[in-house]
C-alpha distance (Angstrom), angle and dihedral (degrees) to the residues before:
residue distance angle dihedral
M1 . . .
K2 3.80 . .
T3 3.83 116.1 .
N4 3.80 137.4 -171.0
Y5 3.78 97.4 -135.3
Q6 3.77 120.4 143.0
G7 3.84 91.5 -145.0
V8 3.83 143.6 -38.0
V9 3.82 125.0 -101.9
F10 3.88 118.4 -162.4
F11 3.82 118.3 -159.0
D12 3.74 127.6 -165.9
L13 3.81 112.8 -146.8
D14 3.81 116.0 -147.5
G15 3.87 109.7 62.6
T16 3.78 89.3 2.7
L17 3.81 122.5 52.0
L18 3.89 91.4 9.0
N19 3.73 126.2 72.8
A20 3.89 125.1 -135.8
N21 3.77 90.9 -75.4
S22 3.81 92.2 54.0
A23 3.90 92.0 -108.2
V24 3.78 134.0 116.2
D25 3.79 113.1 -109.5
P26 3.83 114.2 -127.4
D27 3.80 93.5 -117.7
V28 3.75 90.7 52.3
G29 3.77 92.4 48.7
Q30 3.75 88.7 50.8
A31 3.83 90.4 50.8
V32 3.83 91.2 54.2
H33 3.78 90.8 51.0
Q34 3.76 89.9 49.5
L35 3.78 89.1 49.2
R36 3.88 90.3 56.0
G37 3.75 89.4 45.3
N38 3.84 86.7 57.2
G39 3.78 89.9 58.6
Y40 3.86 101.2 -98.9
L41 3.85 123.2 126.2
P42 3.80 111.0 -128.2
V43 3.78 115.0 -150.9
I44 3.80 130.1 -172.4
N45 3.81 110.8 -134.5
T46 3.79 108.2 -173.9
G47 3.79 146.9 146.4
R48 3.79 87.9 -132.0
S49 3.79 123.0 99.4
P50 3.84 126.0 -111.5
L51 3.79 89.0 -103.0
E52 3.83 90.9 58.3
I53 3.77 98.3 50.9
V54 3.77 102.2 55.1
G55 3.74 94.2 105.5
A56 3.72 94.9 48.0
R57 3.85 91.2 49.9
E58 3.77 90.8 49.5
M59 3.84 91.8 51.5
T60 3.73 95.4 45.9
G61 3.86 103.2 32.7
I62 3.84 89.2 -128.2
D63 3.67 110.9 156.0
T64 3.89 98.4 172.3
F65 3.77 119.3 73.6
I66 3.74 144.1 167.3
S67 3.87 107.8 -152.7
L68 3.74 140.4 178.0
N69 3.81 91.2 33.4
G70 3.80 92.3 -59.2
S71 3.79 97.9 -39.8
Y72 3.84 95.3 112.7
L73 3.75 129.7 30.7
E74 3.70 130.7 -176.6
H75 3.84 135.9 -179.4
D76 3.77 120.7 -170.8
H77 3.83 92.3 -20.7
R78 3.72 92.0 -50.4
P79 3.89 117.5 118.6
V80 3.82 110.9 -126.3
F81 3.78 105.8 177.0
E82 3.85 138.3 0.3
G83 3.79 124.6 -169.1
K84 3.73 106.3 -161.4
I85 3.80 126.1 -164.7
D86 3.79 113.8 -132.4
T87 3.93 109.6 -107.9
E88 3.82 92.1 -130.6
L89 3.72 90.0 54.9
V90 3.80 91.9 48.2
D91 3.82 89.4 50.4
Q92 3.86 90.4 53.6
V93 3.79 89.8 50.6
V94 3.72 92.2 49.6
K95 3.89 92.2 50.4
L96 3.84 90.8 52.6
S97 3.83 90.5 47.6
N98 3.72 89.3 52.8
E99 3.76 91.1 51.8
L100 3.85 90.7 50.0
G101 3.85 92.0 43.5
D102 3.80 93.1 -117.6
A103 3.77 127.6 140.0
V104 3.81 123.5 -131.2
S105 3.79 129.8 -155.1
F106 3.78 121.9 -147.8
Y107 3.80 121.2 -145.1
T108 3.84 127.5 -161.8
T109 3.80 125.9 165.8
D110 3.76 91.4 -83.7
Q111 3.79 110.7 13.5
I112 3.79 140.5 58.0
K113 3.79 120.9 -163.3
A114 3.81 133.8 166.0
S115 3.77 137.4 -141.2
K116 3.78 91.3 -129.6
D117 3.84 144.2 -24.9
D118 3.84 118.3 -96.2
E119 3.74 141.4 144.7
N120 3.81 95.5 -89.7
I121 3.73 94.8 53.2
N122 3.83 90.8 51.2
A123 3.73 92.0 49.8
A124 3.84 94.3 47.3
Y125 3.81 94.4 52.8
R126 3.84 95.1 41.7
L127 3.85 86.3 54.2
I128 3.84 91.4 62.2
H129 3.78 96.3 33.3
T130 3.72 94.5 -115.7
P131 3.86 129.4 137.1
I132 3.81 114.4 -96.8
P133 3.79 108.5 -108.3
E134 3.79 120.5 -115.2
A135 3.84 115.7 -105.6
Q136 3.74 113.3 -108.7
P137 3.80 108.5 153.3
D138 3.80 98.6 -170.5
F139 3.88 94.9 43.7
Y140 3.84 91.3 111.5
L141 3.79 92.7 58.5
H142 3.81 91.5 66.5
N143 3.84 102.6 30.6
E144 3.75 134.2 59.5
I145 3.83 106.6 -112.1
L146 3.86 120.1 -146.2
M147 3.82 99.1 176.7
L148 3.74 140.1 11.0
L149 3.70 127.3 -152.4
L150 3.76 113.9 -151.0
L151 3.77 110.8 -152.2
T152 3.84 103.5 -147.5
K153 3.78 137.4 121.7
S154 3.77 98.0 -158.3
N155 3.88 115.0 1.0
D156 3.81 94.9 93.5
H157 3.85 95.5 120.3
Y158 3.80 93.5 56.4
Y159 3.75 91.8 59.1
H160 3.88 94.1 40.4
E161 3.82 91.8 52.5
R162 3.82 96.4 43.1
F163 3.86 98.5 42.0
P164 3.84 112.0 31.5
Q165 3.78 86.7 157.8
L166 3.75 89.5 74.8
T167 3.86 129.4 73.2
Y168 3.79 118.1 -135.2
Y169 3.82 131.9 -157.2
R170 3.73 117.7 -174.7
N171 3.76 102.5 -154.0
S172 3.80 101.6 162.1
P173 3.85 138.3 24.6
F174 3.79 87.4 -106.2
S175 3.81 107.2 43.3
I176 3.75 150.3 28.8
D177 3.87 125.7 -143.3
T178 3.81 106.5 -135.0
V179 3.81 123.1 -167.4
K180 3.81 139.1 163.9
S181 3.85 115.4 -69.3
G182 3.86 109.3 -88.9
I183 3.81 94.5 29.3
S184 3.74 117.6 121.2
K185 3.75 142.0 132.6
M186 3.80 86.8 -94.1
N187 3.80 92.2 53.9
G188 3.80 88.8 49.6
I189 3.80 88.6 54.5
K190 3.74 91.6 51.0
E191 3.84 92.7 50.0
L192 3.87 90.8 47.2
V193 3.78 93.4 48.3
K194 3.77 90.6 48.9
D195 3.80 94.3 47.9
L196 3.79 96.8 45.8
E197 3.81 94.1 37.8
L198 3.73 92.5 -124.3
D199 3.86 95.5 149.9
G200 3.72 114.0 144.3
L201 3.78 96.7 23.2
P202 3.89 116.3 121.9
T203 3.81 112.1 -104.5
Y204 3.83 128.6 -150.8
G205 3.79 127.2 -170.5
F206 3.81 132.3 -166.9
G207 3.82 121.1 -161.7
D208 3.75 149.6 138.8
G209 3.87 111.6 -168.5
P210 3.76 143.5 63.3
N211 3.69 96.7 -93.0
D212 3.94 87.3 56.8
L213 3.83 92.4 62.6
S214 3.79 96.1 86.8
M215 3.83 90.4 49.2
L216 3.75 95.2 47.9
K217 3.78 93.9 46.5
Y218 3.83 89.6 52.1
V219 3.84 105.1 44.9
D220 3.76 122.1 79.7
H221 3.74 95.8 -119.7
P222 3.84 115.5 30.9
V223 3.76 117.2 -164.9
A224 3.78 122.4 -166.0
M225 3.82 121.6 -158.0
G226 3.80 116.3 -122.4
N227 3.78 88.4 -117.4
G228 3.81 91.9 52.2
L229 3.69 127.7 118.3
K230 3.84 120.4 -89.7
E231 3.75 92.3 -111.7
V232 3.71 91.1 53.4
K233 3.87 93.2 50.0
K234 3.89 88.8 50.8
V235 3.77 92.5 63.7
A236 3.91 95.2 41.8
E237 3.75 124.0 107.0
F238 3.83 86.3 -155.7
V239 3.77 133.5 19.4
T240 3.73 110.4 -151.9
D241 3.90 129.3 -171.7
S242 3.81 122.2 -74.0
N243 3.69 124.1 -73.9
I244 3.81 90.6 -104.2
D245 3.74 94.6 46.9
G246 3.81 107.2 56.9
G247 3.78 96.3 -77.5
I248 3.79 96.3 144.6
I249 3.72 96.1 43.9
N250 3.84 93.5 45.3
G251 3.85 91.1 46.7
L252 3.72 92.6 52.2
K253 3.78 90.2 47.4
H254 3.80 92.2 50.6
F255 3.73 91.8 60.8
E256 3.82 90.1 40.6
L257 3.80 92.7 -119.9
I258 3.81 90.8 133.7
């Protein structure tokens, strides 16, 4: 699938393309439309699920996305890649979470369910302004799971030790994004570039958190948000302003993309 793009720009959502209310500001949406008009392919690259990015896609016109930390990719409504977690492995994770008293959320391409309802799960979803998923403990037995969300404040090490075949991204005080080993935002970029035959085009990435590190280390021009973590800023070519202070627009202007 040969294209005539001038380059590809990858955007994280929370803390990056989204404002403090988990929405895209109108001027940011307009900037992304202008970016596309200038010949660049804008791509969402997020830990969120396809269900949770509908509003951002509508505001920006973006129809290419890497979701669930690289577990599900889509271009123009066409699935590009899925990184499914083996059901038996999910079952083992759920059993450990029950022993520890933690809840787990199950993510597919179009659904989110939880093992139970508790304080942590409520806090985690309120933080990102997303509806709290319905409790359906056996959901994973009948559906292909692409990502797990471990609802725990401090039990990280138990999961890391028991399941080294999974990759973990702690993105909030309440929860850990959990995906199949080898899955990352960087891997998502590789799969997309291969599928769309984008090799050789300049790549840009905007991010702020720990799950953005693989993306920012891989793209040609990594941009850290002003509100980003220190380790994110360390790998950036350019540190822009915060997500609520024109960071996206100023970053795009810095590289003369708009």
